[in-house]
N, C-alpha and C positions, 0 to 999 in steps of 0.2 A: 596445572594451569586451567584445564578444561573444567574441572570441578569447581574451582574458585570462580571462574567466569559465570558458570551457570548459577551458582549460589547468589552472587551479587546481582545478576540480571533478574533472577526470580524475586529477590527482595525488592528491587526497583519496581517491577511490574505489579507486585501485590500492593506496595505502598502507594504507587501513583494512580492505579486504576481500581483495584479491588477494595482498598480501604480508604478511599477518598470520595466521600459523598458529594453529590452535586451542590448541596447547601454550603459545603466548605469552599468549593470552587467559586461560587457566587459571592461569598463573603470576602474571599481574597481579592477578587476583581474590584469589589466595591471599596474595601478599606486598605488594600495593598499591604504595605509593610506593617501597618497597625493592626492587621487582622490577627486575632488569636489563633485562628485555624491554620495560618501559615506556619506557626511554630509548633502547633499540634501535629501538623503534617510532617514536619521535620523530625519530631519526636517518634512518630510512628515508624518512619524510615530507619531511625537509629536503633530502635528496639528490634525491628525486623532483621537488621544487619547483625546485631548482637546474637540473636537467636540462631540465625542461619549459619553463622561462623562459629557457633557453639562457645561464644564468649572467649575465643582464642585471643590472648593478649598480643600475639604476633601481628594480628590484623587490626589492632585498635587504631593505630595512626591512619590506616587506610579508610577506616570507617568515618573518622573525623574529616578526612579530605573529601570523601563522597558527600557527607551531609553538608559540609561547609560550601562545597561547590553547588550543591542542590539549592541551597538558600540563595546564592548569588544568581544562578540561572533563573530560578523562579521569580526573583525580584525583577530581573531584567525583562522577563516576559510580561509581568504584571504592569510595568511602567511603559513599555514600548509597544505592547500588543494593541492593535486597533480592531474595530469590527471587520474591516476589509482584509485584515492580515491574520485572522484567527487560525486558519489552516496552516499558513506559512509558519507562524510561531509555534504551533503544536509540533510540527516536524523538527524545527530548529531546536526546541526544548528537549525533545526526546533524543535527537542525535548528539547534543551536547552532554546529556546525562550518560548515555552509553559510551561516549568517547572518554569521559572521565573514568568510567569503570574499566575500559580497555587499557587506559594509561596506568591505573592502579594495578591491574593484573600483570602488566608488563614489568612493573617495578619489582614485583615478587618473583615472577617467572619470565625472564627476558626471552622474547621471541622476535623473529624476523618475519616481515611480511614479504612474500615472494611476488613482486609485481610482474615478474617475467611470465607468470602464468596467464596474465591478461593478453600476452602476445602469442600465445600458443595457437596452433591451427584450430583446435576445438573451440577456444574462447572467441577467436575472431569469427569463426563460422556461426557461433551462437549469437553474437552481437548482430551480425549481418542478418541472420534469420529473424531475430526479434524486431529489428527496425523494419524489415520488409513486411512481416506479418501484421505489424501494427499500423504505422503511419504511411508507409509506401502503399500498402494495400488499400488504406482508406482513400488515398488520392486516386488510385486506379479505379476503385469502385465508384467514386464520385463522377469520374469521367465516363465510365461505362453506363452509369444510370442517369446521366444528365438529361437524356431525352424524356424519361419518366418523371424525374425530380422536378423539372421545370413546370410540368403540368400539375403536379401535386402541390407545389408551392403557390401557384395561382389560386387553387381551390381552398387551400388550407394555410392560413397565415399565422397559425399558432406558433409561439416561440418556445422551443424545447431546450434552449441553451446548449445546443449541440449534443444533447443526451444520446441521440441515435448514433453519432460518431463514436462516442466512448463505449456504448453498448457493443458496437461492432468490434472495436479494438479488444475489449475484454473477451468476447466470445471467440475471436480468432486466437487469442492467447491460450484460452482453455483448450481449444481444438489442437493447437500446436503441441501443448504438453501431453494431451491425451494420446496423440499419435506417437510422440517420442517415447512414452512409457508403454506403448502398445495396449492402451486402455480404450479400444475402439467403442466399447459399450457406452463410454462417457459422452461420445458425440451424439449418439442416439438419444440419451437422456437430455442433453442440452437442447437438441432440436425439438424434442417433445415439450420441454419446459417453456421454450420460447413460443411454440405454437399455442400453448394453453394461455399464456399471458396476452398474446396478440389476438386470439380468437374473439374475445369480447369486444375489443375496439373495432375489428373488421366487421363483425356482425352488426354492431350498432350503426356504423357509418354507411354500410351498404354501398361502398364505393369500389367498383370493380377495378378501376385504375390504381387505387391505393393498395388493394389486395395483390394485384399483379406486381406492383412496385416492390412491396415488402417480400413477396415470394421470390422474385428474381434476385433481389438484394441479399436475402438470406442464403440462397443457394450459391451465389457467387462468393459471398463472404466465407461460407463453410468450405467451398472448393479451394479458395486461395489459402485458407488456413491449413488444409490438408496438403496442398501442393508444397507449401513452404516447409512443412514438417517432413514430408517425404524427401524433399531435396536436401534438407539438413542431415537427415539420417544417412542418405546415400553418400554425401560428401565426407562425412566423418567415419 
């Protein structure tokens, strides 16, 4: 089961990403079902599937199912995808393709999904920790830094599309997993990398308040990430 799963997923990744040039994607978006590259893309997938399954006749029906569903899913994406929904349709497209592969594998090697594992103490603790270290911590930091952020906002009206919020979420996630796997050196590397990228902006701006705000925010963010990870390790 595992071997077949990896083979089919590998073929999908190679066909959808490695062997699909940008020019093909553009032509498909322009001409949709009339695009010759849509069918060439399907042919590439079919050949890859044949090669990776070693032309095994046992899997031939599965290959036709995968390629047929790939055509249907890609067509739906081409016709319903809009400029504002590019990211959404990308993930929908990939989830549907992988779901078909999972169904095909299950047809050959029946397996049961143990949903009870989601309710185990370890899983519940992990979900709680992840929510806390990401969005809960973001709200806590916003409240703690409100005194400085209000002053910074008045002086700097640039719109960053909440980039800072998501940078903070990502850095705390990295810190969380670094602590969980006992890779403390990673935290030092992350702090050094952030300092390097921020140094240029702070040097050019010559804004003491902005420097203090970023420094306090960084230290609090790192501290919350470490605290959540240590609490998670202690509880489990």
